[in-house]
C-alpha positions in Angstrom: 15.2 -68.3 -40.3 13.8 -71.4 -38.7 10.2 -72.6 -39.2 8.3 -73.7 -36.1 6.0 -76.7 -36.2 3.6 -77.7 -33.4 3.6 -81.5 -32.9 0.3 -83.3 -33.4 -0.4 -87.1 -33.7 1.4 -88.5 -36.7 4.0 -85.7 -37.0 7.6 -86.7 -36.2 11.1 -85.3 -36.8 11.7 -87.5 -39.9 8.7 -86.0 -41.6 9.7 -82.5 -40.7 13.2 -83.1 -41.9 12.0 -84.6 -45.1 9.7 -81.7 -45.8 12.5 -79.2 -45.3 15.2 -81.1 -47.2 17.4 -82.1 -44.3 19.6 -85.2 -44.6 19.0 -86.5 -41.1 16.7 -85.9 -38.1 19.8 -84.8 -36.2 19.9 -81.7 -38.4 16.6 -80.7 -36.8 16.9 -82.2 -33.3 20.4 -80.7 -32.6 19.5 -77.2 -33.8 20.3 -74.5 -31.2 16.6 -73.4 -31.3 15.6 -76.8 -29.9 17.8 -76.8 -26.9 14.9 -76.4 -24.5 13.0 -79.1 -26.2 15.9 -81.5 -25.8 16.0 -80.8 -22.1 12.3 -81.6 -21.8 12.3 -84.7 -24.1 15.1 -87.2 -23.9 13.9 -89.2 -26.9 13.5 -87.4 -30.2 11.2 -90.2 -31.4 8.6 -89.6 -28.6 7.3 -86.0 -28.5 4.2 -84.7 -26.9 1.2 -83.1 -28.7 1.7 -79.4 -28.5 5.6 -79.5 -28.4 7.1 -76.9 -30.8 10.0 -78.0 -33.0 12.1 -75.4 -34.8 13.3 -76.5 -38.2 16.3 -74.5 -39.5 16.9 -74.0 -43.2 18.6 -77.0 -44.8 22.0 -76.9 -46.6 21.3 -77.0 -50.3 22.2 -80.1 -52.3 24.9 -79.6 -54.9 25.4 -81.5 -58.2 28.3 -81.3 -60.6 29.1 -82.5 -64.1 25.6 -82.3 -65.6 25.4 -82.0 -69.4 23.2 -79.3 -70.8 20.3 -80.1 -73.2 19.5 -83.4 -71.5 17.1 -84.7 -68.8 18.7 -85.8 -65.6 17.5 -87.9 -62.6 18.9 -86.6 -59.3 18.8 -88.8 -56.2 19.0 -87.2 -52.7 19.1 -88.9 -49.3 16.3 -87.7 -47.0 15.3 -89.1 -43.6 12.8 -92.0 -43.4 11.4 -93.2 -40.1 12.9 -96.5 -38.8 10.6 -98.6 -36.7 11.9 -101.3 -34.3 9.2 -103.7 -33.1 9.7 -106.4 -30.5 7.3 -109.3 -30.8 6.5 -110.9 -27.5 3.8 -112.9 -25.7 1.9 -111.5 -22.6 4.6 -113.1 -20.3 7.2 -111.0 -22.3 8.8 -114.1 -23.9 9.8 -113.3 -27.5 7.7 -114.6 -30.4 10.2 -116.6 -32.4 10.4 -120.0 -34.1 11.6 -121.7 -37.3 10.0 -120.2 -40.4 8.2 -117.5 -38.4 7.4 -114.5 -40.6 6.0 -111.1 -39.5 4.1 -109.4 -42.3 4.0 -105.6 -42.3 1.6 -103.7 -44.7 1.6 -100.0 -45.2 1.1 -97.5 -48.0 0.4 -100.3 -50.5 3.7 -102.1 -49.7 4.1 -105.5 -48.0 7.2 -106.7 -46.1 7.7 -110.2 -44.9 10.3 -110.1 -42.1 11.9 -112.8 -40.0 12.3 -111.7 -36.3 15.8 -112.1 -34.8 16.4 -114.3 -31.7 14.9 -111.6 -29.5 11.7 -111.3 -31.6 12.8 -107.9 -33.0 12.0 -106.7 -36.6 13.2 -103.4 -38.0 12.0 -101.6 -41.2 11.6 -98.2 -42.7 8.3 -96.6 -43.4 7.5 -93.5 -45.5 7.7 -90.0 -44.0 3.9 -89.7 -44.4 2.9 -93.2 -43.2 0.3 -92.9 -40.4 -0.8 -96.5 -40.0 0.4 -100.0 -40.6 -0.9 -103.6 -40.2 1.2 -106.2 -38.5 0.3 -109.8 -38.9 1.9 -112.6 -36.9 0.6 -116.2 -36.8 -2.8 -115.2 -38.3 -3.3 -112.3 -35.9 -3.4 -108.8 -37.3 -2.8 -105.7 -35.3 -3.3 -102.1 -36.5 -0.5 -99.8 -35.4 -0.6 -96.0 -35.5 2.7 -94.3 -36.3 4.1 -91.4 -34.2 1.2 -91.1 -31.8 2.9 -92.4 -28.5 3.5 -89.5 -26.1 6.2 -89.2 -23.3 5.7 -91.5 -20.3 5.6 -88.7 -17.8 2.0 -87.7 -18.8 -1.3 -89.5 -18.6 -1.6 -90.1 -22.3 1.8 -91.7 -22.5 1.1 -93.9 -19.4 -2.4 -94.8 -20.6 -1.3 -95.8 -24.1 1.6 -97.9 -22.9 -0.6 -99.8 -20.5 -3.1 -100.3 -23.3 -0.4 -101.5 -25.7 0.7 -104.1 -23.1 -2.9 -105.4 -22.7 -3.7 -104.0 -19.3 -7.1 -102.5 -20.3 -6.9 -99.0 -18.7 -10.2 -98.0 -20.3 -10.6 -95.3 -22.9 -9.3 -91.7 -22.6 -10.7 -88.4 -23.6 -7.9 -86.2 -24.8 -5.5 -86.0 -21.9 -7.9 -87.5 -19.3 -8.9 -91.0 -18.5 -12.5 -91.9 -19.3 -12.6 -94.5 -16.6 -10.6 -93.7 -13.5 -11.3 -97.1 -11.9 -10.1 -99.0 -15.0 -6.9 -96.9 -15.2 -6.2 -97.4 -11.5 -6.7 -101.1 -11.8 -4.4 -101.3 -14.9 -1.6 -99.4 -13.1 -1.9 -101.7 -10.0 -1.9 -104.8 -12.2 1.2 -103.6 -14.0 2.9 -102.8 -10.7 2.0 -106.3 -9.3 3.3 -108.1 -12.4 6.7 -106.3 -12.3 7.5 -106.4 -8.6 6.7 -102.7 -7.8 4.9 -101.2 -4.9 1.2 -101.7 -5.7 -0.3 -98.3 -4.9 -1.9 -97.3 -8.1 0.3 -94.2 -8.4 2.1 -94.2 -11.8 5.1 -92.3 -10.4 8.7 -92.4 -11.5 9.4 -96.1 -10.7 6.3 -97.2 -12.6 7.2 -94.9 -15.5 10.7 -96.2 -15.7 9.5 -99.8 -15.8 6.9 -98.9 -18.5 9.8 -97.5 -20.6 11.9 -100.6 -20.0 9.1 -103.0 -20.9 7.7 -101.0 -23.9 11.2 -100.0 -25.2 10.2 -96.3 -25.7 
C-alpha cells in the first residue's frame, strides 16, 4: 500500500524516494497513484505546497554471497537531488571567465566548481539539505532548496520575479504583501522581455518566466 505525503517547503521527490528506499525519483513519480499529479505538474522538481504524492512500497534490495559470522558493509544507491544553477548577470549574460570558481557550501561540505561556457554548474546535495550558500566573486547568496512553486500560481510568479531582481515586494503565504510592487515588477519584466506591458502575469508572462529562470 502506498504512503501519501503532503508537499511542504523543502520536501521533494528525492527525499521521499530516499526515505522509502527507492532507487530513483521515477519510481515514485511514475507510480499509477500519481497520474493526476503528473497531469497537474509537468515538472517533478517543482511541486506546490499542499500537493499530495503517493509513495509506493520499494522493491527490496538483495545481496548474495555473504559469509556468516562476519560484519559486512552494504552499499545501496538511493536518489540524491541534482541542482543545476546558471550564473548570469542582470542582462542575462553568463558569468564566466578564466579561473572563475563558484563556491557552494551546504551541510558542512564545500564544493569549488568551475562554470561551463554557459555559466552553468551542477552538483548533488543531500536528501535533507534545505539551504546552501553560493559565493561568486566575493558575493554570497543564500539559496533555499525545494521551495520554488509552479509558475501558474502567485507564489511561483512572485518568487521567480524576486530571484531575477525585480523586487515584487514581500508575500504573505499565497498573497502579495504589496500589490503595487508586484504589479510594477510584472510590468518591468514584461517590458524587458518584449511582452505586452499590462501587468497581467498570464500565460505568455509565465512561459517567459520559465524560459528565463529555467524551471
